[in-house]
N, C-alpha and C positions, 0 to 999 in steps of 0.2 A: 662191373659185375654187381648184381643185386644181392643184398644180404638176405638169407632165408630166415624166417621166423620159425618158432617151434611148431611142429605138426603141419608144415607147409611142404608141398611137393613142387618141384620145378624141373623143367627140361634141362639137360646138359647138351649144348649144341656146339657144332663146328660148322661154320658157314651157314647153309640153309637147312641142314638136316639135324634132327635130334638123335643123339647117340645113346642117351639113357635118361634116367630119372634120378634125382636126388631127393631124398625124404629126410627132413630134419625132425627128430623126435624131441619131445618136451625135455628129456634128460640130456639133450645136446648131442646124442649119437646121430650119425648120418648113415643112411643106407643108400648105396648107389647101385642101380641095376641097369644093365645093358638092355636096350629095347630090341625085340625081334623086328625084322624089316616089316614096314607097313603099319606098325603100332605107334600110337602117340602117347605122350606123357600127359595124363590128365591131372591138372592141378586141383588141389582141394580149395574150394571156394565156399565159405559159409553162406553167402547170400544165394548162390546157386542151389545149394542143398535145401535151404529154407524155402526157396521157391518150389522145389519138388515136394517138400512137406505140405505147403499150402495147396498144391495141385492134388495131393493125396486126399486131404480133408475135403476139398471141393468135389472131387470125384465121388466120394462117399455120399455126398448130397445130391449131385446133379448128373454125373456122367460115369456110370459104372463101367462103361467100355474103356475109359481111360485107365482104370485100375489095372487092366490086363497088361498095360505097358509100364505102369509104375511099380508093379509088384513082380518079383521073380516067380517063376513057375512053382518053386517049392516053398514059397512064402508060408510062414506059419504065424498065426496070431493066437494069443492066449486070452480066452474069454475073461473079461473083467470080473464077472460074478462067480462062475463055476470053476474057473481055472482049466477048463477043457481046451484042447487044441482045436483050432479052426483053420482049415487049409484055405488057400486062395480060391479054389473052385467052390468050396462050401460057402465062403463069403460072397462070391459073385452070384451064386445060385439064390441065396436068401435075399440079396439086394434086388436082383433082376425080377424075382417073383413078387416083389413088393411086400413080402412078409416083414422085412426090416427096412425102415425108411428113416433116414436122418433128416430132420428139418433144419437144424442149425448145429454147427460145430464152431465154438469160439475158442481159438488158441489163446491162452492167457500168458504163457511165457515159454521159453525154450532155451536150451543150452546145447551147443554142438561141440563134439570132440571128434578128432580124426585119428585113425590108426591104420597105416599101410593099406589104403584103398577101401577102408571101412569107416563109416561114420556112425556115431551114436548120438541120437537126439533124445534128451530128456526134457519133459515139459509138463504142462497141465492144460486141461481143456474143460469147458462146459459144453455138454451135448444135450440136445433134445431130439425126440423123434417118436416113432411107433415101432413096436414089435408085435405083430399080430394085432390083437384087439387092445393091447396095452400101450399106453403113452408112457414115455420115460423122460427123465431129466436126471443128469448125472454130472458131478464134478469129479474129475479123475486126474491122477498123475500117470504119465506114460513113459515108456522107453521104446523108441523105434531104432532098428538097426538097418542101415543101408550099406550096400556094396557098390563099387564102381563096376558097371558092366560095360560092354563094348559101346552101347548107345546111351550111356549116362547112368545116373544113380537109380538103384532099384531097392525097394523095401524087401527085406528078407525075413524080418521078425518084428513082432510088435507085442507089447504087453501093457495093459492098463491096470491101475489099482484105484478102486473107488476111494475117495476121500472119506474119512470117518465123519459121522454126523449126518449121513445121507442114507435113507431107508432103501431097502432092496426088496423086490418081489421075487421070491425064489423060484417062481414058475417061468421066469423069463430067461431067454438065452443070453441077453446082454445086460449089462450094468443096471443100477437104476432105482430110481424112485418111480414106480409104475402105478398107474391107475387105469381102470377100464375106460375106454372111449365110449361115450354115450351118444 
């Protein structure tokens, strides 16, 4: 029998079938849940989640269609600059129209924590791109919240905070040290 580490989920099996899931919390408490027929116990795996996070950043730059699968339908982002709420559909619209274009997103660090089918990633990035006629460059800290859905992890909430010492153009929707593109 494998010893479970804190914040790890593992199937409870008998023969070839999974009977339930055991979830070990960081405080040592264990939750055990019986699985409905046909459901599987999805284990928390930091490398899998960080792979989804890289796919999200990559999709912002190159493949907005992939965002549709990486984000839940009710995903909500908080604008780094204004604090306004941005829905999934609003984000997809502004990306597909070309009004917002990311040129580079460089993840600098990240930390993953798991809580009962939910994962929180905190980290920092450097991003460059264009919003309308403005070019932007920003260094920010972020929090992304993912939940385990039937087909894998989905982003349900995101918030970024601009690091101090970076200027912002208050006319832009996004982050930023902006300057008009000539």
